[in-house]
C-alpha positions in Angstrom: -0.2 0.0 -0.1 1.6 3.5 -1.0 0.3 6.9 -0.2 0.9 9.4 -2.5 0.8 13.3 -1.6 1.3 16.2 -3.7 0.4 18.4 -6.6 -0.9 16.8 -9.5 1.9 16.0 -12.0 4.1 15.6 -9.0 2.8 13.2 -6.7 5.4 11.9 -4.4 5.1 7.9 -2.7 5.5 8.4 0.8 7.1 4.9 2.5 4.8 2.5 4.5 3.8 4.1 7.6 3.8 2.3 10.8 1.1 0.5 12.2 -2.1 2.9 14.5 -2.6 5.2 11.5 -5.4 7.2 12.6 -7.8 9.3 10.4 -10.5 10.3 12.1 -13.3 11.9 10.0 -15.9 14.1 12.1 -18.6 16.2 10.6 -19.6 19.6 12.3 -22.9 19.3 14.3 -25.2 21.5 16.8 -27.2 20.3 19.4 -30.3 22.6 20.5 -33.2 21.9 23.2 -36.3 22.5 22.3 -39.1 24.5 24.1 -41.2 21.1 24.0 -38.4 19.4 26.0 -37.1 17.5 22.6 -33.9 17.8 21.2 -32.8 18.3 17.3 -29.0 17.9 15.8 -28.1 19.7 12.5 -25.2 18.4 10.7 -23.0 19.9 8.0 -23.5 17.8 4.7 -19.8 16.7 5.1 -17.2 16.0 6.9 -13.2 16.4 6.9 -10.5 13.8 8.0 -7.4 14.9 10.6 -4.7 12.3 9.7 -2.2 11.1 12.3 0.3 9.1 10.9 3.9 7.6 12.3 6.9 6.3 10.8 10.1 4.7 12.0 13.4 4.6 11.4 13.5 7.0 8.2 16.4 7.8 6.5 17.7 11.5 6.1 16.8 10.9 2.6 13.1 9.8 3.0 13.1 12.3 6.2 14.1 15.5 3.4 10.8 14.4 1.6 8.5 15.0 4.3 10.1 18.4 5.3 9.7 19.6 1.9 5.9 19.5 2.3 6.1 20.4 5.9 7.5 23.9 5.2 6.1 24.1 2.2 9.6 24.1 0.2 7.1 21.5 -2.8 4.9 24.4 -3.4 2.3 25.7 -1.4 -0.6 23.6 -0.1 -2.9 22.2 0.5 -1.9 18.9 -1.1 -3.6 16.2 -2.7 -3.6 13.0 -0.3 -4.0 9.6 -1.7 -5.0 7.0 0.8 -4.8 3.5 -0.6 -7.3 2.3 2.1 -9.8 3.9 0.8 -11.0 1.7 -2.4 -13.8 4.2 -3.8 -12.0 7.9 -4.5 -15.3 9.5 -5.1 -16.5 11.9 -3.2 -19.9 11.0 -0.5 -22.6 12.2 -2.7 -20.8 10.9 -6.1 -20.4 7.4 -4.2 -23.5 7.3 -2.8 -25.6 8.5 -5.8 -27.2 11.5 -4.4 -28.6 9.5 -1.1 -25.7 11.8 1.2 -27.3 15.0 0.5 -30.7 14.2 -1.8 -29.3 15.9 -4.5 -27.0 15.7 -7.6 -24.1 17.6 -6.4 -20.8 16.8 -7.3 -22.3 15.8 -11.1 -22.7 17.8 -14.0 -23.7 17.8 -17.7 -22.6 19.9 -20.5 -23.6 23.1 -20.7 -26.4 23.9 -23.4 -27.0 20.6 -23.9 -30.9 20.4 -22.4 -29.8 17.8 -20.0 -30.3 17.3 -16.8 -29.2 15.3 -13.7 -31.3 15.0 -10.2 -32.1 12.3 -8.5 -34.9 9.9 -8.1 -36.0 6.8 -5.1 -38.4 4.8 -7.0 -36.2 2.3 -8.6 -32.7 2.0 -6.7 -29.9 -0.6 -6.6 -28.2 0.4 -3.6 -30.5 3.2 -2.3 -32.5 5.2 -1.1 -31.5 7.2 -4.1 -30.3 7.0 -7.2 -28.8 9.4 -10.2 -31.2 10.6 -12.6 -29.8 11.4 -15.5 -31.8 13.0 -18.6 -31.2 13.5 -22.0 -33.6 14.6 -24.7 -34.5 12.7 -27.5 -32.7 14.7 -29.9 -29.1 13.8 -28.2 -26.5 16.9 -28.4 -24.1 15.7 -25.9 -24.8 12.9 -24.2 -21.9 12.8 -21.5 -22.9 12.9 -17.7 -19.4 14.2 -16.1 -18.7 13.5 -12.6 -16.7 16.7 -11.2 -13.4 16.9 -9.8 -12.7 16.6 -5.8 -12.3 19.8 -5.0 -13.5 23.3 -6.4 -9.4 24.1 -7.5 -8.5 20.9 -9.3 -9.4 20.3 -12.8 -9.4 16.4 -12.7 -8.8 13.5 -10.1 -5.0 13.9 -9.8 -3.3 10.3 -10.8 0.3 8.6 -9.8 1.9 7.5 -12.8 2.7 4.1 -12.3 -0.9 3.1 -10.7 -3.9 1.2 -11.9 -7.7 2.7 -12.1 -10.5 1.4 -12.7 -14.3 3.0 -13.0 -17.3 1.3 -12.6 -21.3 1.6 -12.0 -25.1 0.0 -12.2 -26.7 1.8 -14.8 -30.5 1.3 -15.7 -32.7 2.8 -18.5 -35.9 4.6 -18.1 -38.0 7.0 -19.5 -38.8 7.8 -23.5 -36.3 5.0 -24.6 -35.0 2.3 -21.9 -33.0 0.5 -24.2 -29.5 2.2 -24.5 -25.7 1.9 -24.9 -23.8 4.0 -22.6 -19.9 3.6 -21.8 -17.7 4.7 -19.0 -15.0 6.9 -20.1 -11.5 8.1 -18.9 -10.1 11.4 -20.1 -6.7 11.8 -19.4 -5.4 15.4 -18.8 -1.9 17.1 -18.8 -0.7 19.1 -15.7 -2.5 22.4 -17.3 -5.9 20.3 -17.3 -5.9 22.1 -20.7 -5.1 19.1 -23.1 -6.4 16.0 -23.3 -3.6 13.5 -23.7 -5.3 10.4 -24.3 -9.1 8.8 -23.8 -9.9 5.5 -22.7 -13.3 4.4 -23.5 -15.1 1.1 -22.2 -16.5 -1.3 -23.4 -20.7 0.0 -23.7 -23.6 -1.8 -21.5 -26.7 -2.5 -23.1 -29.2 -1.2 -20.5 -33.3 -1.4 -20.3 -35.5 -1.0 -17.9 -36.0 -4.5 -16.7 -32.9 -4.8 -14.4 -29.5 -3.2 -13.6 -26.1 -3.8 -15.8 -22.3 -2.8 -14.9 -20.0 -0.6 -17.0 -16.7 0.1 -16.3 -13.6 1.1 -17.8 -9.9 0.7 -16.1 -6.2 1.1 -17.4 -3.3 -0.2 -15.7 -1.1 3.4 -15.8 -2.1 6.3 -17.3 -0.5 7.4 -20.6 2.6 9.4 -20.9 2.2 12.7 -19.4 -1.3 12.9 -17.7 -1.6 14.8 -14.5 -5.4 14.1 -14.1 -8.1 11.9 -15.5 -11.9 12.9 -15.3 -14.9 10.4 -15.5 -17.9 10.1 -17.4 -20.5 8.3 -18.7 -21.2 8.8 -22.4 -24.5 7.5 -24.3 -24.3 6.1 -27.6 -26.7 8.8 -29.5 -27.2 6.1 -32.4 -28.9 3.7 -29.6 -31.6 6.9 -29.0 -34.4 5.8 -30.7 -37.6 7.6 -29.8 -38.7 10.4 -31.6 -42.5 9.6 -30.6 -44.1 7.2 -28.2 -45.6 4.2 -29.6 -45.6 0.3 -29.8 -42.9 -1.7 -30.5 -40.1 1.3 -30.7 -37.6 -1.4 -28.6 -39.2 -4.2 -28.5 -40.0 -4.5 -32.6 -37.4 -2.3 -34.1 -39.8 -0.2 -35.3 -41.9 3.0 -34.5 -45.4 3.1 -35.0 -49.1 4.4 -34.0 -51.8 1.9 -33.5 -55.4 2.2 -34.9 -58.1 2.1 -32.0 -59.0 -1.6 -33.4 -55.9 -3.2 -32.8 -55.8 -2.3 -29.0 -59.4 -3.6 -28.6 -58.0 -7.0 -29.7 -56.2 -6.8 -32.9 -52.9 -8.0 -34.1 -50.3 -8.5 -30.9 -46.8 -9.1 -30.4 -46.6 -11.5 -27.3 -50.0 -10.9 -25.5 -53.0 -12.0 -25.6 -54.3 -8.6 -27.0 -52.5 -5.5 -28.4 -54.0 -3.2 -25.4 -51.9 -6.0 -23.3 -49.0 -5.4 -25.7 -49.6 -1.2 -25.3 -49.2 -1.5 -21.4 -46.0 -3.5 -21.4 -44.2 -1.5 -24.7 -45.7 1.9 -25.2 -43.0 4.3 -23.5 -43.7 8.0 -22.7 -42.2 11.0 -21.7 -39.9 13.7 -23.4 -36.9 12.5 -22.2 -34.6 9.5 -22.0 -33.2 8.4 -18.7 -30.4 6.8 -17.1 -30.2 6.0 -13.4 -26.9 5.8 -12.1 -26.1 3.9 -8.8 -23.1 2.4 -6.7 -20.1 4.2 -8.7 -16.9 3.5 -7.8 -13.6 5.1 -9.3 -10.7 2.7 -7.5 -7.4 3.1 -7.9 -6.9 -0.8 -8.8 -7.0 -2.8 -12.1 -10.2 -4.8 -12.1 -13.9 -4.2 -10.6 -14.2 -4.4 -7.1 -17.2 -4.6 -4.7 -18.7 -1.0 -4.2 -17.5 0.7 -0.9 -18.9 4.4 0.2 -16.0 6.5 -0.9 -15.2 9.3 1.0 -13.4 11.8 -1.6 -9.5 12.4 -2.4 -8.7 14.8 0.3 -7.1 18.1 -0.1 -4.6 18.2 3.1 -2.4 20.9 4.7 0.5 19.6 7.4 0.2 21.3 10.7 3.6 19.7 12.3 6.4 17.3 11.9 7.9 16.0 15.0 11.1 14.0 14.6 13.0 12.1 17.2 15.9 10.0 16.8 18.8 8.3 19.1 20.7 6.8 16.2 21.9 8.2 12.9 19.9 7.6 9.8 17.2 6.5 12.0 14.7 9.0 11.9 11.2 8.0 13.7 8.8 10.5 12.6 5.2 11.4 13.4 2.8 14.3 11.1 -0.4 15.4 11.8 -2.2 16.4 8.1 -5.4 18.2 8.3 -8.1 18.1 5.2 -8.9 21.4 4.1 -11.7 22.7 2.0 
């Protein structure tokens, strides 16, 4: 397990910390007594961590690495901290598919596309909420973006030699529930303005009957990549819902049915066309994709979903050093998450 710290494009691997690491997570709260004898607790929407870490028997060369960050000689903080113990690098609300704050904070759509992203609770995989990405039936963009971990970052900072995997569970809904959606990595340079490469995962075919998992991974970032961004990309060619009608997806055609057919004429897999209409008509003005259990993992392959608490930005508070022998430094550090 390797901890990384630093600025994007210049992340540094830290020696493995000693046993007893303490990443304490706390959320601000306020407790108030009511006049009726009750009690109300209010919470901040998210928490922050304080890391108490220790290392033993470090060499002077290793100590110098820590001192660069503690003194600011590595450049002004805060610094990105990548903790390998945290499997899911997405934020609390991103990873919980909107369940943490009951909104779609942490996700965005392309401006001017007419698309929206919100939450719903009628159909879930993990719950109690999932994201609902709504796309007009005339697709202009078809991209759902997972926002970077902090306002001042342009993407998720990546070490140069580690694998990355993104996965999520998807389900169709709305005017055309049968679609193809792919997960995509976009790799950016240190300026965040130049796309070094794209990694496009195998599209998942989704419908409104069951959940399908989508994933994308790469064993190492491409040369020159300092950031990655994560998105879901809809294949506009699989959207076939300019009008509502029987057989739009299951029959492969779009048609309106006469009243005679609805009341007992030709049926497609049903005892009457009215039964077929009940099962096969799709209504609404948007194509919807439900998204649950998203996970961004510094690992080569899909692992079971766990809740994410973000990729923290930290500042150093102190760096006590103790040594009795030459080149045998015992070091402790306190890092606080900011933002």
